[in-house]
C-alpha angles and dihedrals in degrees: 000000000000089000092052092047089050093051092048090049091051096052096075091051090055089048090051093050089049091051092047091050090049094049089045093053091048091052091052090048094051092046092052090045091055092045091055094049 
């Protein structure tokens, strides 16, 4: 049981890192887009 609980607890952290990476990529894209214009 502890292993399953640990995996379940780690899942939101992975999700958060993916969201942070996505937002970071979007910010870079917007910055480059504004620089070009």
